[in-house]
N, CA and C atoms as an extended XYZ file, in Angstrom:
351
Properties=species:S:1:pos:R:3:atomname:S:1:resname:S:1:resid:I:1 pbc="F F F"
N         0.843       -1.185        0.000 N   MET     1
C         0.000        0.000        0.000 CA  MET     1
C         0.885        1.243        0.000 C   MET     1
N         0.509        2.222       -0.781 N   HIS     2
C         1.278        3.452       -0.945 CA  HIS     2
C         0.779        4.504        0.035 C   HIS     2
N         1.693        5.090        0.815 N   GLU     3
C         1.290        6.138        1.762 CA  GLU     3
C         1.191        7.473        1.052 C   GLU     3
N         0.223        8.314        1.434 N   PRO     4
C         0.113        9.638        0.812 CA  PRO     4
C         1.313       10.500        1.166 C   PRO     4
N         1.650       11.410        0.267 N   ALA     5
C         2.749       12.348        0.524 CA  ALA     5
C         2.363       13.279        1.662 C   ALA     5
N         3.321       13.660        2.479 N   PRO     6
C         2.986       14.588        3.566 CA  PRO     6
C         2.515       15.927        3.012 C   PRO     6
N         1.638       16.565        3.745 N   SER     7
C         1.140       17.878        3.356 CA  SER     7
C         2.271       18.882        3.401 C   SER     7
N         2.348       19.786        2.393 N   PRO     8
C         3.415       20.796        2.433 CA  PRO     8
C         3.276       21.743        3.614 C   PRO     8
N         2.099       21.785        4.216 N   THR     9
C         1.909       22.672        5.364 CA  THR     9
C         2.121       21.954        6.686 C   THR     9
N         2.468       20.657        6.646 N   ALA    10
C         2.633       19.892        7.880 CA  ALA    10
C         3.738       20.449        8.764 C   ALA    10
N         4.733       21.084        8.174 N   ASP    11
C         5.861       21.612        8.935 CA  ASP    11
C         5.727       23.099        9.200 C   ASP    11
N         4.513       23.624        9.124 N   ILE    12
C         4.269       25.040        9.381 CA  ILE    12
C         3.402       25.167       10.624 C   ILE    12
N         3.842       25.985       11.539 N   VAL    13
C         3.085       26.231       12.763 CA  VAL    13
C         2.838       27.727       12.861 C   VAL    13
N         1.580       28.116       12.748 N   ASP    14
C         1.235       29.533       12.848 CA  ASP    14
C         1.147       29.907       14.323 C   ASP    14
N         1.998       30.821       14.789 N   PRO    15
C         1.962       31.191       16.200 CA  PRO    15
C         0.756       32.052       16.572 C   PRO    15
N        -0.005       32.502       15.571 N   GLY    16
C        -1.147       33.363       15.822 CA  GLY    16
C        -0.716       34.793       16.083 C   GLY    16
N        -1.669       35.693       15.974 N   GLY    17
C        -1.383       37.095       16.219 CA  GLY    17
C        -0.513       37.717       15.152 C   GLY    17
N         0.005       38.875       15.459 N   VAL    18
C         0.841       39.617       14.527 CA  VAL    18
C         2.211       38.951       14.449 C   VAL    18
N         2.656       38.710       13.221 N   VAL    19
C         4.007       38.202       12.980 CA  VAL    19
C         4.685       39.255       12.121 C   VAL    19
N         5.736       39.863       12.657 N   GLU    20
C         6.432       40.891       11.886 CA  GLU    20
C         7.843       41.097       12.413 C   GLU    20
N         8.709       41.538       11.494 N   VAL    21
C        10.067       41.891       11.907 CA  VAL    21
C        10.001       43.192       12.709 C   VAL    21
N        10.999       43.392       13.519 N   ALA    22
C        11.079       44.645       14.281 CA  ALA    22
C        11.540       45.766       13.361 C   ALA    22
N        10.953       46.939       13.535 N   ALA    23
C        11.407       48.112       12.788 CA  ALA    23
C        12.858       48.395       13.170 C   ALA    23
N        13.635       48.849       12.212 N   THR    24
C        15.064       49.062       12.451 CA  THR    24
C        15.383       50.420       13.073 C   THR    24
N        14.407       51.311       13.079 N   LYS    25
C        14.622       52.612       13.715 CA  LYS    25
C        13.265       53.202       14.089 C   LYS    25
N        13.236       54.120       15.052 N   PRO    26
C        11.961       54.700       15.490 CA  PRO    26
C        11.366       55.617       14.424 C   PRO    26
N        10.043       55.768       14.494 N   GLY    27
C         9.345       56.714       13.628 CA  GLY    27
C         8.895       56.167       12.294 C   GLY    27
N         9.254       54.922       11.953 N   LEU    28
C         8.811       54.343       10.687 CA  LEU    28
C         7.337       53.965       10.792 C   LEU    28
N         6.606       54.156        9.724 N   THR    29
C         5.189       53.796        9.707 CA  THR    29
C         4.887       52.879        8.534 C   THR    29
N         3.835       52.115        8.711 N   ARG    30
C         3.395       51.181        7.668 CA  ARG    30
C         2.664       51.950        6.567 C   ARG    30
N         2.841       51.502        5.329 N   ILE    31
C         2.182       52.141        4.185 CA  ILE    31
C         1.124       51.241        3.556 C   ILE    31
N         1.126       49.956        3.877 N   GLY    32
C         0.154       49.015        3.339 CA  GLY    32
C         0.667       48.282        2.111 C   GLY    32
N         0.334       47.020        2.033 N   SER    33
C         0.805       46.169        0.936 CA  SER    33
C         0.337       46.639       -0.427 C   SER    33
N        -0.823       47.274       -0.482 N   GLU    34
C        -1.322       47.755       -1.772 CA  GLU    34
C        -0.345       48.754       -2.382 C   GLU    34
N         0.238       49.610       -1.535 N   GLU    35
C         1.212       50.568       -2.052 CA  GLU    35
C         2.481       49.856       -2.509 C   GLU    35
N         2.886       48.816       -1.821 N   CYS    36
C         4.042       48.023       -2.264 CA  CYS    36
C         3.745       47.437       -3.645 C   CYS    36
N         2.498       46.983       -3.824 N   GLY    37
C         2.086       46.373       -5.079 CA  GLY    37
C         2.070       47.324       -6.256 C   GLY    37
N         2.073       48.628       -6.005 N   ASP    38
C         2.115       49.589       -7.109 CA  ASP    38
C         3.369       49.398       -7.958 C   ASP    38
N         4.483       49.067       -7.330 N   CYS    39
C         5.738       48.838       -8.066 CA  CYS    39
C         6.085       47.353       -8.163 C   CYS    39
N         5.769       46.611       -7.120 N   HIS    40
C         6.102       45.186       -7.057 CA  HIS    40
C         4.861       44.356       -7.373 C   HIS    40
N         4.291       44.569       -8.564 N   ASP    41
C         3.016       43.953       -8.901 CA  ASP    41
C         3.086       42.431       -8.986 C   ASP    41
N         4.154       41.871       -9.526 N   VAL    42
C         4.265       40.413       -9.626 CA  VAL    42
C         4.319       39.802       -8.227 C   VAL    42
N         5.134       40.380       -7.354 N   GLN    43
C         5.246       39.884       -5.992 CA  GLN    43
C         3.931       40.059       -5.232 C   GLN    43
N         3.280       41.190       -5.439 N   TYR    44
C         2.015       41.445       -4.737 CA  TYR    44
C         0.951       40.442       -5.161 C   TYR    44
N         0.823       40.200       -6.457 N   GLU    45
C        -0.180       39.252       -6.953 CA  GLU    45
C         0.099       37.845       -6.441 C   GLU    45
N         1.364       37.456       -6.417 N   SER    46
C         1.734       36.150       -5.891 CA  SER    46
C         1.384       36.065       -4.404 C   SER    46
N         1.747       37.096       -3.645 N   TRP    47
C         1.453       37.115       -2.212 CA  TRP    47
C        -0.053       37.063       -1.958 C   TRP    47
N        -0.835       37.774       -2.740 N   ALA    48
C        -2.279       37.858       -2.516 CA  ALA    48
C        -2.968       36.501       -2.623 C   ALA    48
N        -2.343       35.539       -3.319 N   LYS    49
C        -2.905       34.190       -3.474 CA  LYS    49
C        -2.296       33.206       -2.479 C   LYS    49
N        -1.431       33.683       -1.629 N   ASP    50
C        -0.614       32.858       -0.760 CA  ASP    50
C        -1.239       32.736        0.638 C   ASP    50
N        -0.927       31.662        1.355 N   PRO    51
C        -1.433       31.547        2.738 CA  PRO    51
C        -0.998       32.692        3.655 C   PRO    51
N         0.125       33.354        3.358 N   HIS    52
C         0.541       34.497        4.178 CA  HIS    52
C        -0.527       35.597        4.143 C   HIS    52
N        -1.133       35.799        2.993 N   ALA    53
C        -2.169       36.830        2.855 CA  ALA    53
C        -3.476       36.395        3.499 C   ALA    53
N        -3.713       35.086        3.531 N   ALA    54
C        -4.985       34.572        4.037 CA  ALA    54
C        -5.030       34.479        5.563 C   ALA    54
N        -3.881       34.481        6.208 N   ARG    55
C        -3.903       34.337        7.665 CA  ARG    55
C        -4.493       35.599        8.299 C   ARG    55
N        -4.954       35.477        9.531 N   LYS    56
C        -5.547       36.603       10.249 CA  LYS    56
C        -4.746       36.887       11.503 C   LYS    56
N        -4.122       38.050       11.630 N   PRO    57
C        -3.939       39.069       10.600 CA  PRO    57
C        -2.939       38.579        9.551 C   PRO    57
N        -3.013       39.134        8.344 N   PRO    58
C        -2.115       38.669        7.287 CA  PRO    58
C        -0.651       38.941        7.618 C   PRO    58
N         0.210       38.086        7.078 N   LEU    59
C         1.646       38.368        7.104 CA  LEU    59
C         1.923       39.027        5.771 C   LEU    59
N         2.026       40.344        5.796 N   ASP    60
C         2.114       41.121        4.558 CA  ASP    60
C         3.547       41.569        4.277 C   ASP    60
N         3.705       42.367        3.246 N   CYS    61
C         5.028       42.846        2.823 CA  CYS    61
C         5.793       43.450        3.994 C   CYS    61
N         5.153       44.344        4.713 N   GLU    62
C         5.822       45.045        5.798 CA  GLU    62
C         6.021       44.158        7.022 C   GLU    62
N         5.246       43.092        7.125 N   GLY    63
C         5.480       42.129        8.193 CA  GLY    63
C         6.847       41.479        8.054 C   GLY    63
N         7.265       41.256        6.813 N   CYS    64
C         8.574       40.650        6.541 CA  CYS    64
C         9.670       41.680        6.306 C   CYS    64
N         9.320       42.845        5.763 N   HIS    65
C        10.332       43.804        5.324 CA  HIS    65
C        10.361       45.105        6.119 C   HIS    65
N         9.547       45.207        7.151 N   GLY    66
C         9.544       46.404        7.983 CA  GLY    66
C         8.687       47.518        7.405 C   GLY    66
N         8.295       48.473        8.237 N   PRO    67
C         7.455       49.585        7.787 CA  PRO    67
C         8.109       50.341        6.626 C   PRO    67
N         7.318       50.623        5.591 N   GLY    68
C         7.864       51.160        4.349 CA  GLY    68
C         7.896       52.657        4.187 C   GLY    68
N         7.540       53.409        5.207 N   SER    69
C         7.408       54.857        5.036 CA  SER    69
C         8.664       55.533        4.499 C   SER    69
N         9.838       55.053        4.885 N   GLU    70
C        11.071       55.731        4.492 CA  GLU    70
C        11.780       55.101        3.296 C   GLU    70
N        11.447       53.861        2.974 N   TYR    71
C        12.116       53.219        1.838 CA  TYR    71
C        11.220       53.045        0.626 C   TYR    71
N        10.003       53.576        0.666 N   LYS    72
C         9.034       53.338       -0.404 CA  LYS    72
C         9.352       54.037       -1.725 C   LYS    72
N        10.099       55.110       -1.717 N   SER    73
C        10.333       55.843       -2.967 CA  SER    73
C        11.258       55.045       -3.888 C   SER    73
N        11.012       55.194       -5.182 N   LYS    74
C        11.776       54.462       -6.177 CA  LYS    74
C        13.267       54.770       -6.089 C   LYS    74
N        13.612       56.021       -5.828 N   SER    75
C        15.030       56.395       -5.761 CA  SER    75
C        15.743       55.678       -4.614 C   SER    75
N        15.038       55.414       -3.525 N   VAL    76
C        15.630       54.689       -2.401 CA  VAL    76
C        15.641       53.193       -2.699 C   VAL    76
N        14.541       52.666       -3.197 N   MET    77
C        14.442       51.230       -3.441 CA  MET    77
C        15.437       50.747       -4.495 C   MET    77
N        15.860       51.621       -5.403 N   LYS    78
C        16.826       51.217       -6.433 CA  LYS    78
C        18.233       51.043       -5.879 C   LYS    78
N        18.481       51.519       -4.677 N   ASP    79
C        19.795       51.424       -4.045 CA  ASP    79
C        19.661       50.571       -2.777 C   ASP    79
N        20.081       49.306       -2.836 N   PRO    80
C        19.895       48.420       -1.678 CA  PRO    80
C        20.458       48.967       -0.366 C   PRO    80
N        21.606       49.642       -0.430 N   ASP    81
C        22.170       50.200        0.800 CA  ASP    81
C        21.289       51.313        1.361 C   ASP    81
N        20.807       52.206        0.477 N   LYS    82
C        19.900       53.274        0.923 CA  LYS    82
C        18.617       52.682        1.486 C   LYS    82
N        18.086       51.658        0.822 N   ALA    83
C        16.830       51.044        1.270 CA  ALA    83
C        16.998       50.445        2.669 C   ALA    83
N        18.081       49.719        2.893 N   ARG    84
C        18.313       49.150        4.231 CA  ARG    84
C        18.510       50.258        5.262 C   ARG    84
N        19.230       51.309        4.899 N   ALA    85
C        19.435       52.430        5.827 CA  ALA    85
C        18.107       53.119        6.155 C   ALA    85
N        17.154       53.053        5.222 N   ALA    86
C        15.847       53.678        5.416 CA  ALA    86
C        14.847       52.740        6.088 C   ALA    86
N        15.284       51.518        6.429 N   GLY    87
C        14.408       50.634        7.196 CA  GLY    87
C        14.018       49.335        6.524 C   GLY    87
N        14.420       49.100        5.280 N   LEU    88
C        14.091       47.838        4.625 CA  LEU    88
C        14.808       46.698        5.326 C   LEU    88
N        14.051       45.667        5.660 N   VAL    89
C        14.594       44.474        6.302 CA  VAL    89
C        14.544       43.331        5.301 C   VAL    89
N        15.613       42.576        5.227 N   MET    90
C        15.605       41.334        4.471 CA  MET    90
C        15.565       40.232        5.521 C   MET    90
N        14.403       39.604        5.710 N   PRO    91
C        14.271       38.647        6.807 CA  PRO    91
C        15.267       37.502        6.673 C   PRO    91
N        15.676       36.982        7.814 N   ASP    92
C        16.635       35.890        7.828 CA  ASP    92
C        15.930       34.562        8.106 C   ASP    92
N        16.698       33.503        8.109 N   LYS    93
C        16.153       32.162        8.336 CA  LYS    93
C        15.458       32.076        9.694 C   LYS    93
N        15.994       32.779       10.679 N   GLY    94
C        15.388       32.760       12.009 CA  GLY    94
C        13.971       33.315       12.007 C   GLY    94
N        13.764       34.387       11.252 N   PHE    95
C        12.422       34.962       11.184 CA  PHE    95
C        11.469       33.984       10.500 C   PHE    95
N        11.865       33.447        9.345 N   CYS    96
C        10.998       32.508        8.625 CA  CYS    96
C        10.758       31.244        9.447 C   CYS    96
N        11.775       30.856       10.238 N   GLY    97
C        11.672       29.672       11.074 CA  GLY    97
C        10.703       29.805       12.232 C   GLY    97
N        10.174       31.004       12.461 N   LYS    98
C         9.148       31.160       13.496 CA  LYS    98
C         7.913       30.328       13.162 C   LYS    98
N         7.642       30.169       11.870 N   CYS    99
C         6.475       29.391       11.436 CA  CYS    99
C         6.874       28.140       10.649 C   CYS    99
N         7.861       28.286        9.764 N   HIS   100
C         8.316       27.166        8.928 CA  HIS   100
C         9.313       26.361        9.755 C   HIS   100
N         8.889       25.206       10.236 N   LYS   101
C         9.687       24.447       11.189 CA  LYS   101
C        10.715       23.530       10.542 C   LYS   101
N        10.636       23.329        9.241 N   LYS   102
C        11.628       22.518        8.535 CA  LYS   102
C        11.902       23.140        7.172 C   LYS   102
N        13.086       22.900        6.668 N   GLY   103
C        13.404       23.284        5.300 CA  GLY   103
C        13.785       24.733        5.074 C   GLY   103
N        13.983       25.504        6.130 N   VAL   104
C        14.386       26.903        5.959 CA  VAL   104
C        15.902       26.921        5.785 C   VAL   104
N        16.305       26.823        4.523 N   ASN   105
C        17.723       26.781        4.191 CA  ASN   105
C        17.999       27.836        3.121 C   ASN   105
N        19.201       27.868        2.598 N   ASP   106
C        19.559       28.884        1.595 CA  ASP   106
C        18.653       28.799        0.366 C   ASP   106
N        18.323       27.585       -0.065 N   ASP   107
C        17.455       27.411       -1.231 CA  ASP   107
C        16.062       27.974       -0.954 C   ASP   107
N        15.538       27.711        0.229 N   PHE   108
C        14.238       28.248        0.638 CA  PHE   108
C        14.253       29.775        0.582 C   PHE   108
N        15.316       30.370        1.105 N   MET   109
C        15.404       31.823        1.155 CA  MET   109
C        15.515       32.425       -0.255 C   MET   109
N        16.241       31.771       -1.156 N   ARG   110
C        16.344       32.250       -2.535 CA  ARG   110
C        14.983       32.199       -3.236 C   ARG   110
N        14.217       31.170       -2.954 N   LYS   111
C        12.922       30.976       -3.626 CA  LYS   111
C        11.815       31.861       -3.050 C   LYS   111
N        12.054       32.476       -1.906 N   ALA   112
C        11.008       33.253       -1.239 CA  ALA   112
C        10.415       34.331       -2.131 C   ALA   112
N        11.200       34.922       -3.014 N   HIS   113
C        10.705       35.948       -3.920 CA  HIS   113
C        10.922       35.574       -5.374 C   HIS   113
N        11.011       34.285       -5.670 N   ALA   114
C        11.216       33.837       -7.045 CA  ALA   114
C         9.870       33.789       -7.761 C   ALA   114
N         9.325       34.952       -8.025 N   HIS   115
C         8.035       35.060       -8.703 CA  HIS   115
C         8.265       35.139      -10.198 C   HIS   115
N         7.394       34.521      -10.937 N   GLU   116
C         7.518       34.534      -12.395 CA  GLU   116
C         6.723       35.686      -12.965 C   GLU   116
N         7.253       36.311      -14.009 N   GLU   117
C         6.546       37.395      -14.687 CA  GLU   117
C         5.440       36.815      -15.547 C   GLU   117
């Protein structure tokens, strides 16, 4: 007899409540995922169909990347150093591992934003 494949969500544990990275400096405010989607439309559309968007409250762009008030402009976002200095966070394996209990490795992290056009 053939056993069914394990569910891809079997190794995910939702801690409930708000899940977000800490802001890197005081005074940053959230701008909302819709505004992120104005420029990052492929990523936004992919996220909108994802379990991260469906959870309550959602784990949105700023939940992973920090409040966007200071890094939202195109001139800042085009320069990775400026964006990080303005508060952009690139989450690490530890952050993703809060919910994803297995498989959070370099390949997982590379694929996190591997959206197709």
